[in-house]
DRENPA-129597 format. One record per residue: residue number from 1; residue in one letter; x negated, y, z of N, C-alpha, C in turn. Coordinates in Angstrom, 3 decimals, always signed. Layout:
BEGIN
{pt NUM,A,{X,Y,Z},{X,Y,Z},{X,Y,Z}}
...
END
This chain:
BEGIN
{pt 1,M,{+26.602,+30.355,+5.036},{+26.457,+29.018,+4.690},{+25.051,+28.792,+4.205}}
{pt 2,F,{+24.535,+29.731,+3.236},{+23.232,+29.437,+2.804},{+22.124,+29.693,+3.896}}
{pt 3,R,{+22.454,+30.679,+4.643},{+21.622,+30.870,+5.735},{+21.318,+29.935,+6.744}}
{pt 4,F,{+22.448,+29.263,+7.108},{+22.702,+28.355,+8.077},{+21.912,+26.964,+7.495}}
{pt 5,T,{+22.175,+26.699,+6.196},{+21.534,+25.636,+5.745},{+19.880,+25.612,+5.767}}
{pt 6,L,{+19.465,+26.957,+5.212},{+18.241,+27.347,+5.172},{+17.434,+27.167,+6.735}}
{pt 7,M,{+18.112,+27.575,+7.830},{+17.812,+27.460,+9.282},{+17.582,+26.012,+9.667}}
{pt 8,I,{+18.501,+25.121,+9.129},{+18.585,+23.781,+9.552},{+17.205,+23.145,+8.983}}
{pt 9,S,{+17.054,+23.441,+7.465},{+15.862,+23.027,+6.606},{+14.506,+23.370,+7.280}}
{pt 10,F,{+14.612,+24.703,+7.855},{+13.314,+25.166,+8.449},{+12.993,+24.297,+9.760}}
{pt 11,C,{+14.001,+24.260,+10.598},{+13.827,+23.395,+11.830},{+13.350,+21.879,+11.631}}
{pt 12,L,{+14.083,+21.278,+10.506},{+13.674,+19.922,+10.342},{+12.236,+19.760,+9.799}}
{pt 13,C,{+11.801,+21.068,+8.978},{+10.567,+20.777,+8.344},{+9.526,+21.130,+9.519}}
{pt 14,S,{+9.898,+22.074,+10.474},{+8.871,+22.319,+11.760},{+8.889,+21.105,+12.584}}
{pt 15,L,{+9.961,+20.182,+12.747},{+9.938,+19.166,+13.583},{+8.753,+18.136,+12.801}}
{pt 16,A,{+9.160,+17.904,+11.682},{+8.198,+16.999,+10.626},{+6.749,+17.425,+10.660}}
{pt 17,A,{+6.521,+18.496,+10.719},{+5.022,+19.271,+10.616},{+4.520,+18.921,+11.970}}
{pt 18,N,{+5.277,+18.720,+13.099},{+4.531,+18.381,+14.371},{+4.716,+17.138,+14.710}}
{pt 19,A,{+5.250,+16.297,+13.844},{+5.277,+14.839,+14.120},{+3.813,+14.153,+14.068}}
{pt 20,G,{+3.584,+13.244,+14.930},{+2.106,+12.704,+14.934},{+1.794,+12.160,+16.151}}
{pt 21,L,{+0.706,+11.255,+16.164},{+0.226,+10.631,+17.069},{-0.772,+11.622,+18.313}}
{pt 22,D,{-0.383,+11.747,+19.440},{-1.261,+12.149,+20.337},{-1.734,+11.130,+21.282}}
{pt 23,I,{-2.979,+11.296,+21.680},{-3.611,+10.367,+22.571},{-4.313,+11.299,+23.930}}
{pt 24,I,{-4.197,+10.322,+24.756},{-4.660,+11.132,+26.100},{-5.572,+9.803,+26.527}}
{pt 25,A,{-6.915,+10.036,+26.879},{-7.721,+8.905,+27.511},{-8.029,+9.146,+29.115}}
{pt 26,Y,{-7.754,+8.484,+30.012},{-7.895,+8.715,+31.410},{-9.119,+7.948,+31.884}}
{pt 27,E,{-9.850,+8.550,+32.807},{-11.285,+7.955,+33.141},{-10.914,+7.801,+34.891}}
{pt 28,K,{-11.533,+6.789,+35.142},{-11.292,+6.325,+36.786},{-10.225,+6.311,+37.413}}
{pt 29,L,{-9.202,+5.477,+37.151},{-7.721,+5.555,+37.683},{-7.817,+4.884,+38.948}}
{pt 30,S,{-7.180,+5.416,+39.949},{-6.838,+4.792,+41.204},{-5.381,+4.836,+41.506}}
{pt 31,I,{-4.757,+3.774,+42.220},{-3.439,+3.843,+42.494},{-3.074,+4.939,+43.660}}
{pt 32,V,{-1.911,+5.699,+43.464},{-1.609,+6.623,+44.443},{-0.473,+5.989,+45.418}}
{pt 33,S,{-1.012,+5.759,+46.582},{-0.100,+4.896,+47.472},{+1.172,+5.327,+47.828}}
{pt 34,A,{+1.504,+6.648,+48.104},{+2.803,+7.283,+48.035},{+3.108,+8.640,+47.468}}
{pt 35,P,{+3.223,+8.436,+46.121},{+3.570,+9.479,+44.938},{+4.656,+10.040,+45.314}}
{pt 36,K,{+4.730,+11.480,+44.960},{+5.973,+12.434,+44.989},{+6.279,+12.488,+43.605}}
{pt 37,F,{+7.643,+12.638,+43.368},{+7.962,+12.994,+42.027},{+8.967,+14.099,+41.832}}
{pt 38,D,{+8.946,+14.478,+40.797},{+10.010,+15.778,+40.502},{+11.374,+15.203,+40.030}}
{pt 39,K,{+12.280,+15.988,+39.830},{+13.778,+15.359,+39.576},{+13.762,+14.691,+38.350}}
{pt 40,D,{+12.851,+14.657,+37.501},{+12.805,+13.923,+36.363},{+11.752,+12.472,+36.401}}
{pt 41,G,{+11.475,+12.184,+37.553},{+10.444,+11.107,+37.592},{+9.243,+11.141,+37.479}}
{pt 42,R,{+8.607,+12.517,+37.273},{+7.068,+12.559,+36.974},{+6.466,+12.921,+38.320}}
{pt 43,P,{+5.101,+12.216,+38.320},{+4.492,+12.375,+39.536},{+4.188,+14.008,+39.707}}
{pt 44,L,{+4.274,+14.501,+41.042},{+3.855,+15.953,+41.365},{+2.416,+16.109,+41.473}}
{pt 45,G,{+1.828,+15.158,+41.926},{+0.305,+15.619,+42.145},{-0.515,+15.787,+41.234}}
{pt 46,E,{-1.646,+16.499,+41.373},{-2.571,+17.043,+40.471},{-3.142,+15.770,+39.961}}
{pt 47,Q,{-3.599,+15.747,+38.708},{-4.220,+14.786,+37.891},{-3.647,+13.259,+38.128}}
{pt 48,Q,{-2.410,+13.123,+38.078},{-1.389,+11.918,+38.328},{-0.813,+11.698,+37.044}}
{pt 49,V,{-0.484,+10.176,+36.752},{+0.171,+9.882,+35.556},{+0.780,+8.615,+35.961}}
{pt 50,K,{+2.148,+8.455,+35.554},{+2.749,+6.910,+35.652},{+2.563,+6.231,+34.402}}
{pt 51,L,{+1.982,+4.918,+34.434},{+1.653,+4.292,+33.212},{+2.530,+3.014,+33.394}}
{pt 52,A,{+3.011,+2.697,+32.099},{+3.737,+1.420,+31.701},{+3.541,+1.053,+30.358}}
{pt 53,P,{+3.486,-0.348,+30.099},{+3.337,-0.785,+28.856},{+4.514,-0.750,+28.133}}
{pt 54,V,{+4.601,-0.225,+26.980},{+5.922,-0.146,+25.992},{+6.101,-1.400,+25.241}}
{pt 55,E,{+5.119,-1.539,+24.388},{+4.746,-3.006,+23.715},{+3.707,-3.521,+24.038}}
{pt 56,F,{+3.141,-4.574,+23.343},{+1.882,-5.072,+23.637},{+1.212,-5.092,+24.927}}
{pt 57,A,{+2.338,-5.808,+25.578},{+2.023,-5.921,+27.334},{+0.515,-6.580,+27.616}}
{pt 58,E,{+0.015,-7.348,+26.672},{-1.478,-7.951,+27.048},{-2.463,-6.960,+26.843}}
{pt 59,R,{-2.210,-5.890,+26.207},{-3.274,-4.802,+26.032},{-3.401,-3.994,+27.358}}
{pt 60,F,{-2.271,-3.964,+28.183},{-2.263,-3.348,+29.535},{-3.102,-3.835,+30.602}}
{pt 61,T,{-3.713,-5.160,+30.212},{-4.323,-5.834,+31.313},{-5.463,-4.743,+32.254}}
{pt 62,G,{-5.407,-5.027,+33.487},{-5.931,-4.177,+34.385},{-5.325,-2.987,+35.083}}
{pt 63,L,{-4.066,-2.990,+34.709},{-3.011,-1.849,+35.238},{-1.930,-2.616,+35.676}}
{pt 64,I,{-1.226,-1.892,+36.613},{+0.111,-2.334,+37.070},{+1.102,-1.560,+36.612}}
{pt 65,A,{+2.154,-2.198,+36.021},{+3.229,-1.327,+35.383},{+4.020,-0.563,+36.389}}
{pt 66,G,{+4.368,+0.802,+35.817},{+5.139,+1.508,+36.549},{+4.446,+2.304,+37.836}}
{pt 67,K,{+3.200,+1.882,+38.220},{+2.366,+2.681,+39.194},{+1.970,+3.822,+38.944}}
{pt 68,V,{+1.870,+5.079,+39.689},{+1.302,+6.193,+39.501},{-0.297,+6.058,+39.934}}
{pt 69,Y,{-1.054,+6.553,+38.917},{-2.387,+6.661,+38.854},{-2.960,+7.977,+39.275}}
{pt 70,K,{-4.083,+8.129,+39.752},{-4.759,+9.460,+39.859},{-6.018,+9.234,+38.901}}
{pt 71,Y,{-6.397,+10.155,+38.248},{-7.419,+10.132,+37.318},{-8.477,+11.208,+37.638}}
{pt 72,Q,{-9.884,+10.715,+37.336},{-10.818,+11.674,+37.486},{-11.123,+12.596,+36.627}}
{pt 73,S,{-10.679,+12.361,+35.262},{-10.807,+13.023,+34.083},{-10.088,+12.626,+32.931}}
{pt 74,A,{-9.736,+13.432,+31.899},{-8.936,+13.019,+30.924},{-9.468,+13.976,+29.685}}
{pt 75,F,{-9.193,+13.337,+28.372},{-9.540,+13.757,+27.190},{-8.421,+13.714,+26.233}}
{pt 76,S,{-7.820,+14.629,+25.618},{-6.678,+14.471,+24.720},{-7.156,+14.987,+23.110}}
{pt 77,F,{-6.392,+14.357,+22.253},{-6.764,+14.801,+20.956},{-5.372,+14.303,+20.123}}
{pt 78,R,{-5.431,+14.827,+18.938},{-4.430,+14.479,+17.933},{-5.055,+13.427,+16.845}}
{pt 79,A,{-4.268,+12.408,+16.844},{-4.837,+11.425,+15.998},{-4.328,+11.543,+14.589}}
{pt 80,G,{-3.537,+12.648,+14.353},{-3.070,+12.873,+13.096},{-1.528,+12.734,+12.956}}
{pt 81,S,{-1.073,+12.832,+11.752},{+0.434,+12.398,+11.519},{+0.359,+10.903,+11.419}}
{pt 82,Y,{+1.537,+10.242,+11.597},{+1.807,+8.909,+11.724},{+1.121,+8.238,+10.350}}
{pt 83,S,{+1.342,+8.843,+9.391},{+0.825,+7.983,+8.178},{-0.622,+8.373,+7.936}}
{pt 84,G,{-1.225,+9.496,+8.267},{-2.473,+9.902,+8.331},{-3.496,+9.057,+9.310}}
{pt 85,Y,{-2.730,+8.594,+10.540},{-3.295,+7.753,+11.453},{-3.368,+6.348,+11.077}}
{pt 86,N,{-2.334,+5.947,+10.104},{-2.402,+4.497,+9.458},{-3.304,+4.625,+8.503}}
{pt 87,D,{-3.516,+5.461,+7.685},{-4.722,+5.553,+6.700},{-6.041,+5.370,+7.488}}
{pt 88,W,{-6.144,+6.299,+8.531},{-7.385,+5.880,+9.263},{-7.693,+4.645,+9.588}}
{pt 89,R,{-6.681,+4.117,+10.363},{-6.818,+2.823,+10.928},{-7.063,+1.853,+9.645}}
{pt 90,N,{-6.592,+1.996,+8.571},{-7.131,+0.905,+7.562},{-8.431,+1.175,+7.127}}
{pt 91,E,{-8.997,+2.490,+7.130},{-10.242,+2.793,+6.683},{-11.253,+2.083,+7.668}}
{pt 92,L,{-10.763,+1.897,+9.077},{-11.502,+1.451,+10.280},{-11.367,-0.143,+10.009}}
{pt 93,A,{-10.433,-0.696,+9.526},{-10.482,-2.304,+9.250},{-11.528,-2.304,+8.185}}
{pt 94,K,{-11.502,-1.720,+7.177},{-12.484,-1.952,+6.083},{-13.896,-1.684,+6.488}}
{pt 95,L,{-14.049,-0.601,+7.209},{-15.421,-0.571,+7.856},{-15.937,-1.599,+8.995}}
{pt 96,A,{-15.053,-2.414,+9.469},{-15.220,-3.191,+10.463},{-15.472,-4.569,+9.520}}
{pt 97,G,{-15.050,-4.649,+8.257},{-15.524,-5.848,+7.329},{-14.311,-6.894,+6.975}}
{pt 98,Y,{-13.059,-6.418,+7.506},{-11.952,-7.076,+7.354},{-11.511,-7.198,+5.670}}
{pt 99,A,{-11.055,-8.392,+5.109},{-10.794,-8.414,+3.750},{-9.518,-7.924,+3.677}}
{pt 100,Q,{-9.134,-7.262,+2.317},{-7.922,-7.063,+1.873},{-6.575,-7.832,+1.692}}
{pt 101,T,{-5.583,-7.598,+2.151},{-4.471,-8.442,+2.263},{-3.374,-7.620,+1.325}}
{pt 102,P,{-2.741,-8.404,+0.473},{-1.330,-7.491,-0.138},{-0.362,-7.257,+0.848}}
{pt 103,Y,{+0.115,-6.000,+0.682},{+1.324,-5.468,+1.512},{+2.299,-4.874,+0.881}}
{pt 104,Q,{+3.619,-5.349,+0.759},{+4.695,-4.756,+0.213},{+5.206,-3.673,+1.202}}
{pt 105,S,{+5.296,-2.470,+0.757},{+5.878,-1.355,+1.626},{+7.379,-1.380,+1.466}}
{pt 106,L,{+8.025,-0.471,+2.180},{+9.386,-0.357,+2.229},{+9.982,+0.047,+0.885}}
{pt 107,N,{+9.210,+0.720,+0.096},{+9.662,+1.160,-1.196},{+9.338,+0.161,-2.200}}
{pt 108,G,{+8.910,-1.122,-1.895},{+8.758,-2.205,-2.801},{+7.465,-2.109,-3.399}}
{pt 109,E,{+6.682,-1.159,-3.303},{+5.280,-1.247,-3.896},{+4.416,-2.050,-3.011}}
{pt 110,I,{+3.308,-2.621,-3.920},{+2.492,-3.689,-3.242},{+1.044,-2.797,-3.351}}
{pt 111,A,{+0.445,-2.913,-2.229},{-0.898,-2.315,-2.063},{-1.877,-3.457,-1.397}}
{pt 112,Q,{-3.101,-3.279,-1.808},{-4.218,-3.974,-0.920},{-4.680,-3.228,+0.304}}
{pt 113,R,{-4.471,-3.796,+1.356},{-4.879,-3.321,+2.703},{-5.629,-3.977,+3.512}}
{pt 114,Y,{-6.538,-3.379,+4.167},{-7.524,-4.046,+5.062},{-6.759,-4.294,+6.499}}
{pt 115,D,{-5.958,-3.411,+7.025},{-5.335,-3.312,+8.143},{-4.250,-4.434,+8.238}}
{pt 116,V,{-3.713,-4.945,+7.274},{-2.576,-6.069,+7.217},{-3.540,-7.377,+7.689}}
{pt 117,T,{-4.610,-7.512,+7.334},{-5.442,-8.593,+7.742},{-5.757,-8.783,+9.249}}
{pt 118,V,{-5.862,-7.660,+9.771},{-6.072,-7.613,+11.122},{-4.808,-8.010,+11.879}}
{pt 119,W,{-3.537,-7.501,+11.237},{-2.322,-7.845,+12.053},{-2.031,-9.278,+11.955}}
{pt 120,N,{-2.737,-10.195,+11.067},{-2.500,-11.510,+11.085},{-3.727,-12.463,+11.585}}
{pt 121,V,{-4.598,-11.871,+12.490},{-5.642,-12.529,+13.312},{-5.470,-12.118,+14.861}}
{pt 122,K,{-5.986,-12.587,+15.479},{-5.957,-12.570,+16.990},{-7.411,-12.295,+17.601}}
{pt 123,K,{-8.248,-11.668,+16.813},{-9.404,-11.415,+17.324},{-10.452,-10.700,+16.296}}
{pt 124,G,{-11.334,-9.726,+16.678},{-12.253,-9.239,+15.828},{-12.493,-7.845,+16.204}}
{pt 125,P,{-13.727,-7.187,+15.345},{-13.769,-5.987,+15.686},{-12.418,-4.974,+15.656}}
{pt 126,F,{-12.295,-4.108,+16.749},{-11.279,-3.129,+16.808},{-9.766,-3.709,+16.697}}
{pt 127,W,{-9.862,-5.033,+16.661},{-8.507,-5.663,+16.610},{-7.245,-5.191,+17.341}}
{pt 128,E,{-7.590,-5.118,+18.627},{-6.568,-4.640,+19.783},{-6.224,-3.223,+19.448}}
{pt 129,L,{-6.842,-2.340,+18.655},{-6.521,-1.064,+18.405},{-5.894,-1.134,+17.020}}
{pt 130,I,{-6.380,-1.773,+16.169},{-5.641,-1.604,+14.549},{-4.215,-2.330,+14.883}}
{pt 131,D,{-4.297,-3.533,+15.467},{-2.933,-4.195,+15.888},{-2.274,-3.847,+17.028}}
{pt 132,F,{-2.026,-2.591,+16.742},{-1.146,-1.865,+18.118},{-0.207,-0.894,+17.723}}
{pt 133,S,{+0.566,-0.347,+18.654},{+1.519,+0.774,+17.964},{+0.830,+2.039,+17.255}}
{pt 134,D,{+1.652,+2.538,+16.528},{+1.164,+3.713,+15.786},{+1.939,+4.811,+16.605}}
{pt 135,S,{+2.788,+4.673,+17.490},{+3.420,+5.802,+18.130},{+3.490,+5.982,+19.759}}
{pt 136,E,{+3.492,+4.659,+20.201},{+3.667,+4.939,+21.868},{+2.973,+3.650,+22.315}}
{pt 137,G,{+2.338,+3.827,+23.425},{+1.928,+2.581,+24.409},{+0.672,+3.026,+25.182}}
{pt 138,V,{+0.199,+2.075,+25.858},{-0.958,+2.110,+26.760},{-1.816,+1.010,+26.576}}
{pt 139,I,{-3.339,+1.173,+26.564},{-4.267,+0.122,+26.447},{-5.085,+0.397,+27.869}}
{pt 140,G,{-4.974,-0.760,+28.526},{-5.629,-0.836,+29.958},{-7.220,-0.793,+29.764}}
{pt 141,P,{-7.791,-0.861,+31.178},{-9.151,-0.866,+31.104},{-10.017,-2.178,+30.578}}
{pt 142,V,{-9.553,-3.255,+30.595},{-10.044,-4.387,+30.050},{-10.246,-4.572,+28.599}}
{pt 143,V,{-9.098,-4.025,+27.991},{-9.141,-3.811,+26.518},{-9.937,-2.596,+25.976}}
{pt 144,C,{-9.958,-1.670,+26.934},{-10.824,-0.500,+26.272},{-12.170,-0.769,+26.660}}
{pt 145,K,{-12.546,-1.392,+27.270},{-14.070,-1.889,+27.531},{-14.460,-2.539,+26.191}}
{pt 146,R,{-13.853,-3.422,+25.731},{-13.891,-4.364,+24.663},{-14.112,-3.198,+23.381}}
{pt 147,I,{-13.049,-2.604,+23.253},{-12.950,-1.581,+22.023},{-14.031,-0.694,+21.938}}
{pt 148,S,{-14.498,-0.127,+23.125},{-15.457,+0.858,+23.212},{-16.508,+0.183,+22.929}}
{pt 149,K,{-16.951,-0.799,+23.227},{-18.445,-1.698,+22.381},{-18.289,-1.721,+21.006}}
{pt 150,D,{-16.985,-2.039,+20.402},{-16.894,-1.897,+19.126},{-17.164,-0.650,+18.446}}
{pt 151,F,{-16.713,+0.372,+19.144},{-17.088,+1.791,+18.497},{-18.748,+2.210,+18.484}}
{pt 152,I,{-19.357,+1.552,+19.396},{-20.873,+1.536,+19.999},{-21.248,+0.863,+18.685}}
{pt 153,Q,{-20.812,-0.113,+18.396},{-21.571,-1.136,+17.320},{-21.449,-0.689,+16.063}}
{pt 154,Y,{-20.379,-0.052,+15.660},{-20.042,+0.595,+14.242},{-20.545,+1.847,+14.194}}
{pt 155,Q,{-20.826,+2.569,+15.022},{-21.300,+4.051,+15.089},{-22.203,+4.237,+13.684}}
{pt 156,S,{-23.301,+3.467,+13.460},{-24.121,+3.920,+12.378},{-23.129,+3.903,+10.962}}
{pt 157,A,{-22.480,+2.662,+10.912},{-21.795,+2.689,+9.685},{-20.664,+3.814,+9.601}}
{pt 158,A,{-20.270,+4.178,+10.586},{-18.995,+5.164,+10.567},{-19.813,+6.476,+10.355}}
{pt 159,S,{-20.867,+6.711,+10.663},{-21.605,+8.023,+10.564},{-22.025,+8.218,+9.107}}
{pt 160,K,{-21.864,+7.096,+8.261},{-22.304,+7.356,+6.779},{-21.004,+7.109,+6.089}}
{pt 161,H,{-19.948,+6.976,+6.604},{-18.479,+6.974,+5.600},{-18.301,+8.345,+5.181}}
{pt 162,P,{-18.065,+8.393,+3.828},{-18.087,+9.495,+3.055},{-16.978,+10.491,+3.341}}
{pt 163,D,{-15.918,+10.261,+4.163},{-15.036,+11.029,+4.538},{-15.283,+11.691,+5.724}}
{pt 164,K,{-15.511,+13.000,+5.675},{-15.731,+13.857,+6.986},{-14.691,+13.652,+8.115}}
{pt 165,S,{-13.309,+13.686,+7.445},{-12.283,+13.497,+8.488},{-12.192,+12.293,+9.138}}
{pt 166,F,{-12.638,+11.297,+8.283},{-12.656,+9.819,+9.154},{-13.725,+9.838,+10.191}}
{pt 167,R,{-14.806,+10.565,+9.942},{-16.041,+10.506,+10.778},{-15.716,+11.248,+12.159}}
{pt 168,N,{-15.036,+12.440,+11.715},{-14.500,+13.195,+12.948},{-13.534,+12.490,+13.902}}
{pt 169,A,{-12.746,+11.873,+13.182},{-11.650,+11.086,+13.894},{-12.109,+9.871,+14.715}}
{pt 170,Y,{-13.159,+9.421,+14.131},{-14.045,+8.120,+14.833},{-14.573,+8.561,+16.066}}
{pt 171,E,{-15.395,+9.860,+16.090},{-15.867,+10.377,+17.162},{-14.872,+10.672,+18.336}}
{pt 172,G,{-13.778,+11.175,+17.912},{-12.610,+11.365,+18.857},{-12.192,+10.049,+19.611}}
{pt 173,W,{-11.998,+9.017,+18.703},{-11.600,+7.899,+19.311},{-12.686,+7.144,+20.188}}
{pt 174,K,{-13.867,+7.433,+19.678},{-15.184,+6.798,+20.455},{-15.018,+7.546,+21.876}}
{pt 175,K,{-15.081,+8.592,+21.927},{-15.099,+9.321,+22.966},{-13.854,+8.773,+24.131}}
{pt 176,A,{-12.634,+8.647,+23.616},{-11.605,+8.301,+24.078},{-12.114,+6.763,+24.877}}
{pt 177,F,{-12.324,+5.878,+23.870},{-12.583,+4.598,+24.304},{-13.717,+4.525,+25.444}}
{pt 178,S,{-14.525,+5.357,+25.539},{-15.725,+5.348,+26.165},{-15.324,+5.647,+27.555}}
{pt 179,M,{-14.325,+6.732,+27.630},{-13.778,+7.297,+28.803},{-12.869,+6.115,+29.522}}
{pt 180,C,{-12.147,+5.766,+28.722},{-11.176,+4.852,+29.428},{-11.641,+3.401,+29.752}}
{pt 181,A,{-12.746,+2.948,+29.244},{-13.778,+1.784,+29.547},{-14.189,+1.850,+30.890}}
{pt 182,N,{-14.258,+2.960,+31.484},{-14.659,+3.424,+32.870},{-13.537,+3.404,+33.654}}
{pt 183,S,{-13.057,+2.076,+33.821},{-11.695,+1.875,+34.787},{-10.523,+2.900,+34.505}}
{pt 184,G,{-10.357,+3.015,+33.240},{-9.260,+4.014,+32.801},{-8.203,+3.298,+31.851}}
{pt 185,A,{-7.585,+4.110,+31.171},{-6.580,+3.754,+30.234},{-6.341,+4.645,+29.075}}
{pt 186,I,{-5.960,+4.295,+28.046},{-5.515,+5.305,+26.714},{-4.316,+5.100,+26.649}}
{pt 187,A,{-3.544,+6.430,+26.362},{-2.073,+6.315,+26.311},{-1.825,+7.051,+24.944}}
{pt 188,F,{-0.856,+6.357,+24.100},{-0.454,+6.895,+22.739},{+0.932,+7.534,+23.047}}
{pt 189,Y,{+0.895,+8.754,+22.397},{+2.197,+9.468,+22.633},{+2.731,+9.777,+21.343}}
END
């Protein structure tokens, strides 16, 4: 019994250790006119992906839901654990100059957060990224182009951030948005 319980604990810990946000940026998308699919509905062609909005449909602008797209190149990276990504996103909001807003967490604690301010506005630097899903979704080329400009504009400030992890993540996101601004998309998994 102990061995079985230990095995379950190990499996759950392994799953939790691998949980996090993965990002894929696609560059130069074009619609595939007659795609072929495997038995699970995935495109069979090389460098092809089927895209659809999950939430935040307005961020999908420039794409057609459910279509299969061929991409010229792709870049993927791990944005971190879900909580790590949320911390990074809060730092990004701070970097962009948003004010702090009190936020009550699920455990009842109140904290001052910059990203909460972003959730309550409808425009501003990085707004469409910070006020977006932290687990899945797609941002299309129109919004990618706007966010890419924000990454360029705030590059100098980001390069002076005291946390090396933040700076490294900033560079990964900047590269991803630079690619998807070129008729592409960025997908969160």
